[in-house]
C-alpha positions as CSV (number, residue, x, y, z in Angstrom):
1,X,13.5,-9.4,16.9
2,X,9.9,-10.5,16.7
3,X,7.3,-9.4,14.1
4,X,4.5,-7.5,15.7
5,X,1.6,-9.5,14.2
6,X,-1.1,-7.3,15.7
7,X,0.5,-4.2,14.1
8,X,0.7,-6.0,10.7
9,X,-2.8,-7.4,11.0
10,X,-4.2,-3.9,11.8
11,X,-2.5,-2.4,8.7
12,X,-3.7,-5.3,6.6
13,X,-7.3,-4.9,7.9
14,X,-7.1,-1.2,7.0
15,X,-6.0,-2.0,3.5
16,X,-8.8,-4.6,3.1
17,X,-11.4,-2.1,4.3
18,X,-10.2,0.6,1.8
19,X,-10.3,-2.0,-1.0
20,X,-13.8,-3.0,0.0
21,X,-15.0,0.6,0.2
22,X,-13.5,1.3,-3.3
23,X,-15.2,-1.7,-4.8
24,X,-18.5,-0.7,-3.2
25,X,-18.3,2.7,-4.7
26,X,-17.4,1.3,-8.2
27,X,-20.4,-1.1,-7.9
28,X,-22.8,1.6,-6.8
29,X,-22.0,4.5,-9.2
30,X,-21.6,4.7,-12.9
31,X,-18.1,5.2,-14.3
32,X,-19.0,8.6,-15.7
33,X,-20.4,9.9,-12.4
34,X,-17.2,8.8,-10.6
35,X,-14.8,10.2,-13.1
36,X,-16.6,13.5,-13.3
37,X,-16.9,14.1,-9.6
38,X,-13.7,15.8,-8.2
39,X,-14.6,14.9,-4.6
40,X,-15.0,11.2,-5.4
41,X,-11.6,11.3,-7.2
42,X,-10.0,13.0,-4.3
43,X,-11.5,10.4,-1.9
44,X,-10.3,7.6,-4.1
45,X,-6.8,9.0,-4.3
46,X,-6.7,9.4,-0.5
47,X,-7.9,5.9,0.1
48,X,-5.3,4.5,-2.3
49,X,-2.6,6.7,-0.9
50,X,-3.3,5.7,2.7
51,X,-3.5,2.0,1.7
52,X,-0.1,2.2,0.0
53,X,1.2,3.9,3.1
54,X,0.0,1.0,5.2
55,X,1.7,-1.4,2.8
56,X,4.9,0.7,3.2
57,X,4.6,0.5,7.0
58,X,4.2,-3.3,6.8
59,X,7.2,-3.5,4.5
60,X,9.4,-1.4,6.8
61,X,8.4,-3.4,9.8
62,X,9.0,-6.8,8.2
63,X,12.2,-5.8,6.5
64,X,13.6,-4.3,9.8
65,X,12.8,-7.6,11.5
66,X,14.4,-9.7,8.8
67,X,17.5,-7.5,8.2
68,X,17.9,-6.0,11.7
69,X,18.1,-2.4,10.4
70,X,15.8,0.1,8.8
71,X,15.7,0.2,5.0
72,X,16.7,3.3,3.1
73,X,13.2,3.8,1.5
74,X,10.1,1.9,0.7
75,X,11.4,0.2,-2.4
76,X,14.5,-0.8,-0.5
77,X,12.2,-2.5,2.1
78,X,10.3,-4.2,-0.7
79,X,13.6,-5.3,-2.4
80,X,14.9,-6.7,0.9
81,X,11.7,-8.7,1.4
82,X,12.0,-10.0,-2.2
83,X,15.6,-11.0,-1.6
84,X,14.5,-12.9,1.6
85,X,11.8,-14.7,-0.5
86,X,9.0,-13.0,1.5
87,X,7.8,-11.4,-1.7
88,X,7.9,-12.8,-5.3
89,X,9.4,-10.7,-8.0
90,X,6.0,-10.0,-9.6
91,X,4.7,-8.8,-6.2
92,X,7.8,-6.5,-5.8
93,X,7.0,-5.0,-9.3
94,X,3.4,-4.4,-8.4
95,X,4.1,-3.0,-4.9
96,X,6.9,-0.8,-6.3
97,X,4.5,0.6,-8.9
98,X,2.1,1.3,-6.1
99,X,4.8,3.2,-4.2
100,X,5.4,5.2,-7.3
101,X,1.7,6.1,-7.5
102,X,1.7,7.1,-3.9
103,X,4.7,9.3,-4.4
104,X,3.1,11.1,-7.4
105,X,-0.1,11.7,-5.4
106,X,1.8,13.0,-2.3
107,X,4.5,15.0,-4.1
108,X,2.7,16.0,-7.2
């Protein structure tokens, strides 16, 4: 199976745009204003959540292409990519923590 580079690039571009927007917000507004505005916090959570979901989509896609079957869950996909040396162990740990954050945001 072939990796859909266009799909991966679109997801990656989405993640980069979210990061850019978050950095712009942080640069433009004082910390106190950000932390005390529930709508800004909700927007930041949503941007982070959807970015992690894009990361998960990439991980599922790449792991399915490398292993020829769908992983059990997001961390399984990340672990498979680590086992195949697509990700380093430190990247696995960071991305796994991001998945945990996303799960807490989505499921409370």
